[in-house]
C-alpha positions as CSV (number, residue, x, y, z in Angstrom):
1,M,-15.2,9.5,3.5
2,F,-12.2,11.2,1.9
3,T,-11.6,13.3,4.9
4,A,-11.8,10.2,7.1
5,Q,-9.1,8.6,4.9
6,V,-6.9,11.7,5.1
7,V,-7.0,12.0,8.9
8,A,-6.5,8.3,9.4
9,L,-3.5,8.4,7.2
10,V,-2.0,11.3,9.1
11,G,-2.5,9.3,12.3
12,T,-0.8,6.3,10.7
13,G,2.1,8.5,9.6
14,L,2.6,9.8,13.1
15,L,2.4,6.2,14.4
16,T,5.3,5.2,12.1
17,V,7.6,7.8,13.5
18,A,6.6,7.3,17.1
19,L,7.0,3.5,16.8
20,G,10.6,3.8,15.5
21,L,11.5,6.1,18.4
22,L,9.8,3.7,20.9
23,A,11.7,0.8,19.5
24,Y,15.0,2.6,19.9
25,D,14.1,3.4,23.5
26,L,13.4,-0.3,24.2
27,A,16.1,-1.9,22.1
28,G,18.8,0.7,21.4
29,A,21.1,-0.5,18.6
30,Q,18.7,-3.5,18.0
31,A,15.8,-1.2,17.2
32,G,16.1,-2.3,13.5
33,T,15.4,-5.9,14.5
34,V,12.3,-4.8,16.5
35,L,11.0,-2.7,13.6
36,G,11.8,-5.5,11.1
37,T,9.8,-8.0,13.2
38,A,6.9,-5.5,13.5
39,L,6.9,-5.1,9.7
40,A,6.8,-8.8,9.2
41,I,3.9,-9.0,11.6
42,K,2.1,-6.3,9.7
43,M,2.5,-8.3,6.5
44,V,1.2,-11.5,8.1
45,A,-1.9,-9.6,9.3
46,Y,-2.4,-8.1,5.8
47,V,-1.9,-11.3,3.9
48,L,-3.5,-13.9,6.2
49,V,-5.9,-12.1,8.5
50,A,-7.6,-9.8,6.0
51,P,-9.5,-12.5,4.0
52,V,-10.6,-14.3,7.2
53,I,-12.0,-11.1,8.8
54,S,-13.6,-10.2,5.5
55,A,-15.4,-13.5,5.4
56,V,-16.4,-13.5,9.0
57,T,-17.8,-10.0,9.0
58,D,-19.4,-10.1,5.5
59,R,-22.9,-9.5,7.1
60,V,-21.8,-6.7,9.3
61,P,-23.0,-3.2,8.1
62,R,-20.1,-1.4,6.5
63,R,-20.5,1.7,8.8
64,A,-20.3,-0.5,11.9
65,L,-17.3,-2.4,10.5
66,L,-15.4,0.8,9.6
67,V,-16.1,2.5,12.9
68,G,-15.3,-0.7,14.9
69,A,-11.9,-1.0,13.2
70,D,-11.1,2.7,13.9
71,V,-12.0,2.3,17.6
72,V,-9.7,-0.8,17.9
73,R,-6.9,1.1,16.2
74,A,-7.4,4.1,18.5
75,A,-7.4,1.9,21.6
76,I,-4.2,0.1,20.6
77,A,-2.4,3.4,19.8
78,L,-3.5,4.6,23.3
79,L,-1.8,1.6,24.9
80,L,1.5,1.8,22.9
81,P,3.2,4.5,25.0
82,F,2.9,2.3,28.1
83,V,4.8,-0.8,26.7
84,D,8.1,-1.6,28.2
85,Q,8.9,-4.9,26.4
86,S,9.5,-5.6,22.7
87,W,7.0,-8.5,22.8
88,Q,4.3,-6.2,23.8
89,I,4.9,-4.1,20.7
90,Y,4.5,-7.2,18.6
91,V,1.2,-8.2,20.1
92,L,-0.3,-4.7,19.9
93,I,1.0,-4.2,16.4
94,F,-0.6,-7.5,15.3
95,V,-4.0,-6.3,16.7
96,L,-3.7,-2.8,15.2
97,Q,-2.7,-4.1,11.8
98,S,-5.5,-6.7,11.8
99,A,-7.9,-3.8,12.4
100,S,-6.2,-1.9,9.5
101,A,-6.6,-5.0,7.4
102,T,-10.3,-4.9,8.2
103,F,-10.7,-1.1,7.6
104,T,-8.9,-0.6,4.3
105,P,-10.5,-3.2,2.1
106,A,-14.0,-2.4,3.5
107,F,-13.4,1.3,2.9
108,Q,-12.1,0.7,-0.7
109,S,-15.0,-1.7,-1.5
110,V,-17.7,0.8,-0.4
111,I,-16.5,3.7,-2.5
112,P,-17.7,2.3,-5.8
113,S,-21.2,2.3,-4.3
114,V,-20.8,5.9,-3.1
115,L,-19.4,7.1,-6.4
116,A,-21.6,5.2,-8.9
117,D,-20.6,7.5,-11.9
118,E,-17.5,6.2,-13.6
119,E,-16.0,9.7,-14.1
120,D,-16.6,10.6,-10.4
121,Y,-15.1,7.3,-9.3
122,T,-11.9,7.9,-11.4
123,R,-11.5,11.3,-9.8
124,G,-12.1,9.8,-6.4
125,L,-9.3,7.3,-7.0
126,S,-7.0,10.1,-8.1
127,L,-7.7,12.0,-4.9
128,S,-7.2,8.8,-2.8
129,R,-3.8,8.1,-4.4
130,L,-2.9,11.8,-3.8
131,A,-3.8,11.4,-0.1
132,Y,-1.4,8.5,0.2
133,D,1.4,10.4,-1.4
134,L,0.9,13.5,0.6
135,E,0.8,11.5,3.8
136,S,4.2,10.0,3.0
137,L,5.6,13.6,2.5
138,L,3.8,15.6,5.2
139,S,3.5,13.2,8.2
140,P,7.3,13.1,8.8
141,V,7.3,17.0,8.6
142,L,4.4,17.2,11.0
143,A,6.1,14.7,13.3
144,A,9.3,16.7,13.3
145,A,7.5,19.9,14.1
146,L,5.7,18.2,17.1
147,L,8.9,16.6,18.3
148,S,10.4,20.1,18.6
149,V,7.9,20.9,21.4
150,V,6.8,17.5,22.9
151,T,8.2,14.1,23.5
152,Y,7.5,11.3,21.0
153,N,4.9,9.7,23.3
154,Y,2.5,12.5,22.4
155,L,2.7,11.4,18.7
156,F,0.6,8.4,19.8
157,L,-2.1,10.8,20.9
158,G,-2.1,12.3,17.5
159,T,-2.6,8.8,16.1
160,V,-5.5,8.3,18.5
161,A,-7.0,11.6,17.4
162,G,-6.7,10.6,13.7
163,F,-8.5,7.3,14.2
164,V,-11.2,8.8,16.4
165,I,-11.9,11.7,14.0
166,S,-12.1,9.1,11.2
167,A,-14.7,7.1,13.1
168,V,-16.8,10.2,13.8
169,L,-16.7,11.1,10.1
170,V,-17.8,7.6,9.1
171,V,-20.6,7.7,11.6
172,T,-21.9,11.0,10.2
173,T,-21.7,9.9,6.6
174,A,-24.7,8.3,4.8
175,L,-23.5,5.0,3.2
176,P,-25.4,2.9,0.8
177,V,-26.8,-0.4,2.0
178,I,-25.0,-3.4,0.6
179,A,-26.8,-6.7,0.1
180,P,-25.8,-9.3,2.8
181,A,-23.5,-12.0,1.7
182,D,-24.6,-15.5,0.9
183,R,-23.9,-17.7,4.0
184,S,-25.0,-21.0,2.3
185,V,-21.5,-21.9,1.5
186,P,-18.8,-22.9,4.0
187,L,-16.6,-20.3,5.7
188,V,-13.4,-21.5,4.0
189,H,-15.1,-21.0,0.6
190,R,-16.0,-17.5,1.5
191,I,-12.5,-16.8,2.6
192,M,-11.1,-17.9,-0.7
193,L,-13.8,-16.4,-2.9
194,G,-12.0,-13.1,-3.7
195,A,-8.8,-14.9,-4.6
196,W,-10.7,-17.3,-6.8
197,V,-12.4,-14.5,-8.7
198,M,-9.1,-12.8,-9.3
199,F,-7.4,-15.9,-10.6
200,A,-10.4,-16.8,-12.7
201,R,-10.7,-13.6,-14.7
202,P,-7.9,-12.7,-17.2
203,T,-8.0,-9.0,-16.5
204,L,-7.5,-9.5,-12.7
205,R,-4.8,-12.1,-13.4
206,G,-3.0,-9.3,-15.2
207,L,-3.5,-7.0,-12.2
208,L,-2.0,-9.7,-9.9
209,A,1.2,-9.6,-12.1
210,L,1.2,-5.8,-12.1
211,N,1.1,-5.9,-8.3
212,L,4.5,-7.5,-8.5
213,V,5.8,-4.7,-10.7
214,V,4.6,-2.1,-8.2
215,A,6.1,-4.0,-5.3
216,S,9.5,-4.3,-7.0
217,A,9.8,-0.5,-7.3
218,T,8.3,0.2,-3.9
219,G,10.6,-2.4,-2.2
220,L,13.7,-0.9,-3.8
221,V,12.8,2.7,-2.9
222,L,11.4,2.2,0.6
223,V,14.0,-0.2,1.8
224,N,17.2,1.0,0.1
225,T,16.9,4.7,-0.4
226,V,18.5,5.3,3.0
227,V,21.4,3.0,2.0
228,Y,21.9,4.7,-1.4
229,V,21.9,8.2,0.0
230,R,23.8,7.7,3.3
231,E,26.3,5.0,2.3
232,L,26.8,5.2,-1.4
233,L,26.4,9.0,-2.0
234,G,27.5,10.2,1.4
235,G,24.4,12.2,2.0
236,S,22.5,13.1,5.1
237,N,19.0,12.4,6.6
238,T,17.8,15.4,4.7
239,G,19.0,13.8,1.5
240,V,17.0,10.7,2.3
241,A,13.9,12.9,2.8
242,V,14.5,14.7,-0.5
243,A,14.9,11.4,-2.4
244,L,11.7,10.0,-1.0
245,G,10.0,13.3,-1.7
246,V,10.9,13.3,-5.4
247,Y,9.6,9.7,-5.6
248,G,6.3,10.9,-4.1
249,A,6.3,13.9,-6.4
250,G,6.4,11.6,-9.4
251,S,3.5,9.6,-8.1
252,M,1.5,12.7,-7.3
253,L,2.0,14.2,-10.7
254,V,0.6,11.1,-12.3
255,A,-2.3,10.9,-9.8
256,L,-3.3,14.5,-10.7
257,T,-3.3,13.9,-14.5
258,L,-4.8,10.4,-14.6
259,P,-8.5,11.4,-14.6
260,W,-7.8,13.3,-17.8
261,M,-5.6,10.5,-19.2
262,L,-8.2,7.7,-18.4
263,D,-10.9,9.7,-20.2
264,R,-8.9,9.2,-23.4
265,I,-6.7,6.2,-23.0
266,P,-7.8,2.6,-22.0
267,D,-6.8,1.4,-18.6
268,R,-4.8,-1.5,-20.0
269,R,-2.5,0.8,-22.0
270,V,-2.0,3.2,-19.1
271,M,-1.2,0.4,-16.6
272,L,1.1,-1.4,-19.0
273,T,2.9,1.8,-19.7
274,G,3.7,1.9,-16.0
275,A,4.9,-1.8,-16.3
276,V,7.4,-0.6,-18.9
277,L,8.5,2.5,-17.0
278,V,9.2,0.7,-13.7
279,P,11.7,-1.9,-15.1
280,I,13.5,0.8,-17.1
281,G,13.9,2.8,-13.9
282,L,15.1,-0.3,-11.9
283,A,17.5,-1.2,-14.7
284,A,18.9,2.3,-14.7
285,T,19.4,2.0,-10.9
286,A,21.2,-1.3,-11.3
287,A,23.4,0.2,-14.0
288,L,24.2,3.2,-11.8
289,L,25.2,0.9,-8.9
290,V,27.3,-1.4,-11.1
291,T,29.2,1.4,-12.8
292,D,29.5,3.4,-9.6
293,P,29.8,6.9,-11.0
294,G,30.8,9.9,-9.0
295,R,28.5,11.2,-6.3
296,G,27.5,14.2,-8.3
297,V,26.4,12.0,-11.2
298,G,24.8,9.6,-8.7
299,W,22.6,12.4,-7.2
300,V,21.5,13.7,-10.6
301,V,20.5,10.2,-11.8
302,L,18.8,9.4,-8.5
303,V,16.7,12.6,-8.7
304,V,15.7,11.5,-12.2
305,I,15.0,7.8,-11.6
306,W,13.1,8.1,-8.4
307,P,10.3,10.3,-9.8
308,A,10.1,8.0,-12.8
309,L,9.6,5.0,-10.5
310,G,7.0,7.0,-8.5
311,A,5.2,7.8,-11.8
312,G,5.3,4.2,-13.0
313,T,3.8,2.8,-9.8
314,S,1.0,5.4,-9.8
315,L,0.2,4.5,-13.4
316,I,-0.6,1.0,-12.1
317,N,-1.9,1.7,-8.6
318,T,-4.4,4.5,-9.3
319,P,-6.5,2.7,-12.0
320,S,-6.4,-0.7,-10.3
321,A,-9.6,-0.1,-8.3
322,R,-11.4,0.6,-11.5
323,L,-10.5,-3.0,-12.7
324,L,-11.7,-4.4,-9.4
325,R,-15.0,-2.6,-9.7
326,H,-15.5,-3.6,-13.4
327,E,-14.7,-7.3,-12.7
328,S,-16.8,-7.8,-9.6
329,E,-20.4,-7.7,-8.6
330,P,-21.9,-6.1,-5.5
331,A,-22.2,-9.6,-3.9
332,N,-18.5,-10.4,-4.1
333,R,-17.0,-6.9,-4.3
334,G,-15.8,-6.8,-0.7
335,A,-14.1,-10.2,-1.1
336,V,-12.4,-9.1,-4.3
337,F,-11.1,-5.9,-2.8
338,T,-9.9,-7.8,0.2
339,A,-8.1,-10.4,-2.0
340,Q,-6.3,-7.5,-3.9
341,F,-5.3,-6.0,-0.6
342,S,-3.9,-9.3,0.7
343,L,-2.2,-10.6,-2.4
344,S,-0.6,-7.2,-3.2
345,H,1.0,-7.2,0.2
346,A,2.2,-10.7,-0.3
347,C,4.2,-9.2,-3.3
348,F,5.5,-6.5,-1.0
349,F,6.7,-9.2,1.4
350,V,8.7,-10.8,-1.4
351,T,10.3,-7.6,-2.7
352,Y,11.1,-6.2,0.7
353,T,13.0,-9.4,1.4
354,I,14.9,-9.1,-1.8
355,A,15.7,-5.4,-1.4
356,G,16.7,-5.8,2.3
357,W,18.3,-9.2,2.8
358,V,19.8,-9.7,-0.7
359,G,21.0,-6.1,-0.7
360,A,22.8,-6.6,2.6
361,A,24.2,-10.1,1.9
362,A,25.1,-9.9,-1.8
363,G,25.3,-6.2,-2.5
364,Q,23.0,-3.5,-3.7
365,P,23.6,-4.1,-7.4
366,I,22.5,-7.7,-7.1
367,A,19.3,-6.7,-5.3
368,A,18.5,-4.1,-8.0
369,I,19.2,-6.6,-10.8
370,L,16.9,-9.2,-9.2
371,L,14.1,-6.7,-8.8
372,T,14.6,-5.5,-12.4
373,G,14.2,-9.0,-13.7
374,L,11.2,-9.7,-11.4
375,A,9.4,-6.5,-12.6
376,T,10.2,-7.2,-16.2
377,L,8.9,-10.8,-16.0
378,A,5.8,-9.7,-14.2
379,G,5.1,-6.9,-16.8
380,L,5.4,-9.5,-19.6
381,V,3.1,-11.8,-17.9
382,A,0.5,-9.0,-17.3
383,A,0.6,-8.1,-21.0
384,R,0.2,-11.7,-22.0
385,V,-2.7,-12.7,-19.7
386,W,-4.7,-9.4,-19.8
387,P,-6.7,-9.5,-23.1
388,A,-6.4,-6.5,-25.3
389,Q,-10.2,-6.7,-26.1
390,P,-12.7,-6.6,-23.2
391,Q,-14.3,-9.9,-22.5
392,Q,-17.6,-10.9,-21.0
393,I,-17.3,-11.2,-17.3
394,E,-17.8,-14.8,-16.1
395,Q,-20.0,-15.2,-13.0
396,V,-18.0,-17.0,-10.4
397,P,-20.1,-18.6,-7.7
398,A,-18.8,-18.8,-4.1
399,E,-18.8,-22.6,-4.2
400,R,-16.3,-22.8,-7.0
401,V,-13.1,-22.8,-4.9
């Protein structure tokens, strides 16, 4: 399962690079508009489609669901090199991201059944987080190496290969049988079940607030790093890659040490530490932008702040699946993981908008200040609603929506 995740992530990374080059071929200087629309479509699929698909397919065996999603993603990636209109990209991306919105929550929800031991599960989460970080670092490098010998259309074939290999690995893996979902309640209730569980339980309400902390840092880094490096610091594309690399390095360092840390420190303390570290990093960024120090100082500060932001997000992201596992039962676990997937991406939609549109319209310092305030408020809410002492888990029936 881990290898399936890794190869699928590599395929997704190649797709990201190839899609940007395809958009430029079709739209030229307007490629940013095409990619921005594609990103918005991705978020719509993640936020709105994921809960519906999860409810409709809740009786489908996990193996068949995962393989089916990979097959759909591979088929769409195979079609992308042949598009010649922007609207075709939008349609295909919606279908592909809907399949990803099916695969990812189902994959995440089955892992607790595969790794039943708490210690094994924690280490599995650490490896999973490490895979995401390595993908963000290595996929662009792999894409650059391939582009030196082939055209970008061949990157789509790499994407197809990644999804096909993922499907084959899932087919050959023995997965536990999960009890079928209760179909005695209406479909709309099953769609809302995961969100209801998350809002009903104090610990998961805290996690919902922490999602906004993570999204604030991620939005600032992913959307505005290129602006900081190229426009404010006068750097190059290599500088952008370095800045994103040190952000990923901070996240990877935490992911590697978290199993040892979580054996000794409660999840709440670890995750709230991340909720303190992120606003501090965002505030430091805002201060840097407001005071506008020299480029030398700016680079030094950037190389210090970005790893801190990466570490802060990893302190929250990596243990989050442990909370979902503890606060759910086998009967509703898939719905809860899907709700986390959907609601966390709703947070990304908000912070991407602030980082991009506010940064462009009102200036980068204003965007950084707003994200700092948002992360600080979300961290305070998480500390307030997440009880310091473990509480008995309330059973939430599907009909309570």
